[in-house]
N, C-alpha and C positions, 0 to 999 in steps of 0.2 A: 582686847581689837587689834591691837599689832601682830599676837600670835594670831589671828584669824587672818586677815593680809598677807602674812607668811605664809600659813598651809596653804593659801588660794592658790597664792604664785608660784610655790613646788609643785602645786597638783597643775596647775595649768603649762607649766613647764616640762610636768613629765609627761603629759598626753603630746605635747608637741613632739616632743623628742620619740614618743613610740612611735607617732605619726606620721615623725620621716624614717625612722627606721622600718616599719611598715610598705614605705611610699621606696627605699631604695632596696630594699626585698622583691618588690610588683618589677621594676623597673630590671633588676637581675635575671628577673624571671622571664620578663617578655622578651630583652635583648638575645637569653639564650633559646628562646622558642623559635624568635624569628633565623637564629642562625641556623638553629635546627632544621628548619622547613623552609628556608629559603639561603643557603649556601653564598649566593653571589647579590645577595642584599648587601647594599653600603649603608653607612651613616648616615646619608638621605631618604634613606627608606624607611631608619627608626624615628629621624624626623615627621616622616608624611605619617605616621601613623600615629605619633604621639600628638603633633599638630591636630591631627583629625581629631582624637580624643579629647581634646581639651577644648579647640571652638567647635567642634558639627562641625556641621555643613551648612552655616552661615553662610563659607565666603562663596558658595556656588548657587545662593540663592538671591539675585538680582531681581528675576523675571520668570515665574512660577510658567510662565506658557513655552518660554523658552528651555527651560529646564523638563517639561517634559519633551518637546522637539528636540532635543539633546540626546535624552534615552530612548527616542525611540530611533533616532541615527544612529549611536552608538550600537544599539541593539541590533540594528541591520547588520554592521560592519561587522561585527565579531560572531555574527552567523556560524562561516567558516573558518573558527581558529579555536584551537583544543582549551579551553575555560578549565580544564580538571586540574589546572598547574597549581591553583588557587582551591581552599577550601568554598564551599557553599555559604558558608557562614562564617564570620572571622571578628574578633571581637578589634576595639581600636585601642594604640596604647597601652598603657599600665592600666589606667582606671578602668578599661571599659565600660565608658558612657556607650560609646556607639558601637554600632556593629558593619561590619562592609557586607553589602549580600551581593554575591556575584551573580552575573547575567545570567550563567549556566542554569538560574534558581528561571529564569525567565523560558528560558530554551527547552528547558523539560517539563515546564508547564508547573513548576510548582507555587509559582506568583503569575500574575497576571501583569503585562506592562503598565494597565493603570492601577494595579494596589502597591507594585511597586515607585509609583510616582507619587501616589500618596501618602508611602511611610515617607522617602525622600522628604518631599515637601513638609511634611508635618516635622520632620527633623532639625529644619532650617528656619521653623517658623516661630523662634524667638531666640533671643539671646543667650548663646550656650558659651560661653564661655567660661572656665571654670575659675578661672581669678584675671588681675589686672595684670600680672606678672609670666608672659608665654616668654621673654627675653630669659629671666631668672629660672625659668621650672628648665628651659630647654638646655641650659648649660650644667644643672645639676644632672637632667637624661645623658647630656654628652660624655660626662666624666664617667657616671656607670658604665657607659655601654662601654669608653673605652678599655676601663679595666677587665671588659666580659670578652670584649674581641680587639684586644689590639691592634689588626689587621685592619681595622677599619679607621685605623689615624690616616688621615690626609690634609694638611694643615690647608691646602686651597682651599679645598672644601667646607672644611672647619671653621675658617674665615666666612665663606659667604653663608653658610648655614646662620651661623650667629651674624651676621650681619641680615639676613632672611629673620631671626628670630628679634633683633631688636625693632625690626619696622612691624612684626607681627604678621608675617607674609607667611604664604603657604609656598609649597612647593611641589614639584611632578614626582614621582616617582622616577629612580636613578633607570640610565640607558639601560642598565645588565639587568635589573629586575625587568621593566619595561619589557626587554627582548626573549628575556627566560620565563618569565610569568603569566604574561597575558591578561596583565590584571583589567578587568574589564568589570567595574561593582559600583554602587551607590551607598552610600552610610546613610544608616535609620537608627534611631535612638533606641538605646539597648533598654526592652524594658522591663 
């Protein structure tokens, strides 16, 4: 019996170590892709995409009617903005649990406003949190992100993001990201 328990314990540890290694590789790949695709992105933008991947759209969904109205309002505001600076569809975080749908899909007629609203509401319709410990996850992501791109280091920002993570709070895209890439999208469940 002791031998069986020992084998099971070793097997579980091996699975956990492999999972951690896979997460580390996925985080590195995500950070490299963000750095390549958005050279002006900051650590705040890494936080944002990983937060979206961890929690989904739940933090935005208090009132479906208000969500519908805000999507319509935002769509009207971005009709004269160059939305081609971000892809039409882009996975969130390193697990890719959700996808960012660029409003350009609406303007180009690929999706209707109602389709996006329903996809967004569907993505926020239940508890989407990946686990109970976002702060721990963020610290792991931050450490790896700074290894991938040391220029993302910013002590003041890092402290603020750790505080946000401790409270499970979302953040906006960085000012540099907003000014240079015109992010107008909603996240939907990656099916």
